[in-house]
N, C-alpha and C positions, 0 to 999 in steps of 0.2 A: 085695274091699272093706278087709277087715282091712288082707291087704299095703300097698294104695294108701293109708290111713292111717298105718302103721306107717313107711312112705317119708316118709309127711311129715313123721311125730315125728322122725325123723333128722335131717332137713334143718331144722330147727327149732334145733337145738342152736347150730353156731356161728351163727345169727342170734342167738340170745340173747346171745351171749360177744359178738359185736358190740356191741350195746346194751348191754349195760353197761360195757365199756372208752369208747364213746361219753360216756354218760352221766359216768360218773365222773369225764373229763376234764372234762368241763363243766363240773360240780359243781366243781371244785377252781381251773379259770378263773376261777371269777365273786369279786367282789373280797369280803374279810371273812374271817375265820376264827372257829372254833369256840370260840377261847379269847378272842375279842372280848368276848363276851356275860360270861362268868366274870372276866376280869380287863383286857382292851382296853379298855374306858371308866371302869375305875377309878381314879381316881389312886393311891389307896393301893396298888393293888398293882404290884410293883418289875418291871420286868424280868427278873429272875433267874426271878422266878416265873412269869410269862408263856411263860417257855424251858421251867421244869419242866415247865408243864398240857403243852405240845406235844409234850416228850419223853414224856409221860405217856400221850398219847393217839397217840402216834407220827406226828402232823403232820409231825417234822423230817426223815422219810427223806422222800428222792423218792418222784415220784407213782406210778410203776412199780414200785416196791418195796410201797406201799401198797396199791395196787391187789392185786399179789400174795397179801398176807397177807389179804386180803377176800375173794378168792375162794379161797383156802386154807380159810376158814371159811363159807364159803357152799357149799361140796364138802358139808362136815357138817350142812347145816342152821342152821348157826349165824352169825345176822344181826349179831350182837356187843352190845353194852350203848349205849346212849343216853350222848352228850357232857353234857347236862343235868342228869340226876338219875343217871346210872351204873344204871339197871333194863336190864333186858334188852330188848331192842327186839321180838323177838317176844311178849311180855309187855303190851307197852302196843299193840300191834297188835291182840290178844287183846282188850284192853278197848274198844277202838275200831269194832274189825267189826261186831258185831253189830245196833248205831245204823245204820250206812252201811246194811248190806245191807238191814236193816229198811226204810229210807227207800228203796233205788232198788228196792226189791223189789216197793214195792207205785205205785212210780212206773210201772215198765215194763208192770206187770198193766193199769195206768190207761191208758195209753197203747196196749197193742194191744189192749186192749179197747173202744178208741174210734176209732184209726184206721183199721182193719180194715175195720170196718163202715161207717165217714165214705168212705173212699176209695170202697169197692165200691158206694154207692148215689150217690157223686159219679161216677162214670163210667156208671153204668147210663144217665143223660141230660145227656151233656155237656154243657154251655151252658143247662141249666135253672137254676129258680129256683133249687134246693137247692145245685147247682154253684155258683154266683155266690154263695151266700151262705158258703159254706165257702172259697173261695176268698177272699174279703173277711177270713174270721177267721182265714186261711192268713197272707196281707199281716201281718196285725196282731199276729201270735204272732212271724215274723219281725222284724217291727220295733221291738220290744219287747225290748232289756235287761233279762238275769231279776234285777240285783240292784237297777235301779232298779222294775220290778214288783214282787221282795220288798217294797221299801220303801212302795212304794204299799198295797200290801196290808197292811201292818204300819199304817200312818198310819192305814187306814179301818177293817178289820175288828178292830185290835186298839186302837188310842189313842181312836179316834174312839167307834165301835161296840160295843167293849168285847166282841166276840161270842168271839173266839182269841185265845190266848197268843202273844206276841211272841219268847218267846227262852226258852230250855231245855227240856228233856224231858221233866220232871214237874213238879208242883204244890209248893208247901213243905210241905203235911201230905200228900203221896203215902205214906209209909208208914204212917198210919192208915187207908190206905182198903184192901179187902178186895181179893179176885183180881180180880174182874168190874169194879170201882171204879179198881182201877189200870191193866189194860187198856183204861178208857174214858178214863183220863186221858193216857194215850201216848198214844193215837189221837189225844184232842182237839189234844194240842199239834202231831201231826204234821202237822194238815190241812193249813197253810201251805204248810211244806216240801215238802209231796209234790205236792199242787197246784200251787206254783210249778215245781217241777223236770219235770212234767208238761206243763203247758202251754209250755213253751220248745218241749221237742220234739214236742207233738203236728203242729206245723205242717209242719214236713218229713216226720215219717212219712207223715200224710193225703197229702202230695202222690206220694210215691214210692207208695204204695198205687194211689192214683189214676190214675195214668201207666202199671201195670203194667198194670194192670185193663184199661184201653184199648187195650192193645197185643195184650193176647190175645184181646178182646172181636173183635178187626178179624181174627183170624184163619180161616184160611181150615176149620179143622175146625168154630169156634162156628157157621159159616154152614150148614155139613153138617148139625148138630146141630139147628140150627132148621128148617133143610129136612125134617130127619124128623120134625118136630113135636113132640119131646124139650119139655117145659114148663120154662117160662123161668127159675126156681126150680131148675132138675134144671143145668140150662145155665152157669147163674151160677155154683153154689157147688161144681158137682162138674168141670166142664170148665173152668171158669174163673178161681175163686178158690186153686185147688191151683197150675195155671203161673205166677199172677201173683205168689204168695206167695215166688218166689225170689230176687227181691233185697227182700225184708223179712227175710228170713233170713239174708244178707247182713248187712246193717244190725245186724237182732239181734245177730250172732255176734261182731259190733265193738264191738255197745254193751255187752261183758261188761266190757272193763276198767272202764268206768262204775258199776260195782257197787262200786266201790273208791275211785276218786278223779272220781267223776264228780258229787260234790255240796256242790266245796269251797266253793262261793256261797252256796247255800245255808246250810251247817253253819256258817259263818264269821257271816252277817248273823244267823242266828236264834240262835248262841250254843249249838249243838248240838254234844257231844263225841263226832266221829263220825271217821273214817280222814280226810277232807278238809282237816278242822281241823288233824288231827294231821300233814298233810301241810303245810298252810301254814305253822306251827309252825316246825317241822323245819326250814323253807327260812330261814326271816325268822332263825333260830337260827345256820344253819349244823351241823344236828344232822346228819353227813354219814351215820352208820349208819343212822337212820329214813328221813332222803333215799332212798339206796339199795337199802334194802331195800321199800322201798312203790316204786321205780321197776320194781325187779325184780319185783316182783308186779304191776305193771302189765303188764310186758312178757309175763309168762309167761300172764298173764288173755288178753293181746291175738293169741298164737298158738293157745291153747286155744280162743279163739272163732272162731278163724279155720279150724280144726279140727271145730268142730260145725256149721260152715256148710257146709262140705263135704258133713257126715253129713247134713247137712238136706237140700242139695243132691240126694243120692242118695235119701235117703226122698223126697221131694216130686215127680223127674224119674226114670222108670227107664232112660231113655237114657245118664242117667251112671253108675249101676248097671252097667250095659252096658260103657261103656267105661272103668270102671275094674275090670275084670277081665281086660281085654286085655294 
């Protein structure tokens, strides 16, 4: 198993390299330059000043030369400095990362804590009242754009009812609270962002779980277990659920990059200083070092998610462990 994962890890290196090449090229093909923000739209900044800015950032060099310099820094784990404020990119990411991790970690726990039992219960009696109700809710969830749902919740729970805050991560008097008060205040501000992020993903995940569980419950070994007189709960959770988790493991592995960039809409709408908002601001400002750092981290997390999914397969299905040792 360890040899198999090591071989997979080696094959991911050229994939990551090509991802960075394509991302770097597409980013430079996009209209606009980083110098437009600081000098391009200011009539008082002369052409010579803008050219000096481009030389300072190295933007006067060919694209392949810029990529080579960037790659040489990445090998040393140096993502460079931001074009906007000249701060180290890793320092800006370290400031925003805990907020995004908190939002998405709670969202994932809420998603999988609800979708797994929801999908299992819907698959037990397909076509029943509970299955029809969940199907209706799923269609509603699929049809609602996340930004529109967020605006509706802000208008209802924030503006009209005054139950929940609609922006920021802390209250104005946050510093005067004790430890428990600060935790409760942060949790209060995260209810809407976490709820919106989780609700949008609940629909698809519950359908995946229901479909996988239905396929498993139709297998011959499930019929054999029932013929032996085993308890229904034992058949459902011991024999059925474990094998039905394989598609969910895949989705969970591929959802790992969402811990970094999956909350762009929520963080932008609710004015939360997280990674998603940082990525949006960097793209709008053509802040190449920040954009490439986030793209590289996202690509690494995607490949890491694939590895974790493979390892999860081997844990859930012994047959995969046997194939890996061959």
